C-alpha positions in Angstrom: -92.6 117.1 92.1 -92.1 114.8 89.1 -92.5 111.1 88.9 -91.6 108.6 86.2 -93.5 105.3 86.0 -92.2 102.4 83.9 -93.9 99.3 82.5 -93.3 96.6 80.0 -90.3 94.7 81.4 -90.3 90.9 81.8 -88.8 87.6 80.6 -88.5 86.9 76.9 -86.7 84.3 74.8 -83.8 85.3 72.5 -85.2 86.8 69.3 -88.3 88.0 71.0 -89.6 91.5 71.5 -90.7 93.8 74.4 -92.0 97.3 74.5 -91.1 99.5 77.5 -93.2 102.6 78.4 -92.4 105.4 80.8 -94.9 108.1 81.7 -93.9 111.3 83.5 -96.4 113.1 85.7 -96.5 115.9 88.3 -95.6 119.6 88.1 -94.3 119.6 84.5 -94.0 122.6 82.3 -92.0 120.9 79.6 -89.8 117.9 79.0 -86.6 118.3 77.0 -84.7 115.0 76.5 -86.0 111.6 77.5 -84.1 108.4 77.3 -83.5 104.8 78.3 -80.5 103.5 80.2 -79.6 100.0 81.3 -77.3 98.4 83.8 -76.3 94.8 83.9 -74.8 93.1 87.0 -71.1 94.2 87.4 -71.3 96.8 84.6 -71.7 100.5 84.5 -75.0 102.1 83.5 -75.1 102.9 79.8 -77.3 105.0 77.5 -79.4 102.8 75.3 -81.4 105.4 73.4 -82.3 109.1 73.7 -84.8 111.4 72.1 -85.1 115.2 72.2 -88.3 117.3 72.5 -88.2 117.8 68.7 -87.7 114.1 67.9 -84.0 113.7 67.3 -82.8 110.3 68.4 -79.6 108.5 69.2 -78.8 104.9 70.0 -76.0 102.8 71.4 -74.2 100.9 68.7 -75.2 97.6 70.3 -78.9 98.2 69.7 -79.0 100.1 66.4 -81.3 98.4 64.0 -83.1 96.5 66.7 -84.5 99.1 69.2 -86.6 102.1 68.4 -87.3 105.0 70.8 -90.3 107.3 70.4 -92.3 109.7 72.5 -95.8 111.1 72.8 -95.5 114.7 74.1 -99.2 115.0 74.7 -98.9 112.1 77.2 -95.4 112.9 78.5 -94.5 109.4 77.7 -91.5 107.7 76.1 -91.4 104.2 74.6 -88.7 101.7 73.7 -89.6 99.0 71.2 -87.0 96.2 71.6 -86.8 93.6 68.8 -84.5 90.7 68.1 -83.5 90.6 71.8 -80.3 88.9 72.8 -79.1 87.5 76.1 -76.6 90.4 76.4 -79.6 92.8 76.5 -80.5 91.4 79.9 -80.3 94.3 82.4 -82.3 96.7 84.5 -83.7 99.4 82.2 -84.1 102.9 83.6 -86.1 105.8 82.2 -84.7 109.3 82.4 -86.2 112.7 81.7 -84.9 116.2 81.8 -87.8 118.3 83.0 -88.6 122.0 83.5 -91.2 122.2 86.3 -94.0 124.7 86.6 -91.8 126.6 89.0 -89.3 126.9 86.1 -86.5 124.9 87.6 -84.8 122.2 85.5 -83.8 118.8 86.8 -83.2 115.2 85.8 -85.5 112.5 87.0 -85.2 108.7 87.0 -87.6 105.9 87.0 -87.1 103.1 89.5 -86.0 100.6 86.9 -87.6 97.6 85.2 -86.0 94.2 84.7 -85.6 92.8 81.2 -84.3 89.2 81.1 -83.6 87.5 77.8 -83.1 83.8 78.2 -84.2 80.5 76.8 
């Protein structure tokens, strides 16, 4: 069993910053990709940023230059540093991880989501 626990969401003014964290725990052998997705009301879930186990990253065009994804493999944790936040960044942010368990099976896991609201 694998669990993803998120923290760091909240209310922030336009131009402000937030740092999201997501820690994976449980019967983990290794974690391949980790990423952050978001979903705004009435819109489809979209990939915000992803990172592989060797550190390769990719970002949605809308957040390039403002957001930075990183991970600490020793802690099974992924971070999303969000700077210069805009109202259109308002969404529920979800952590995702592709995990090989100690039983050698591979599956995707999702966090429960954390609300990020950018408003004056």
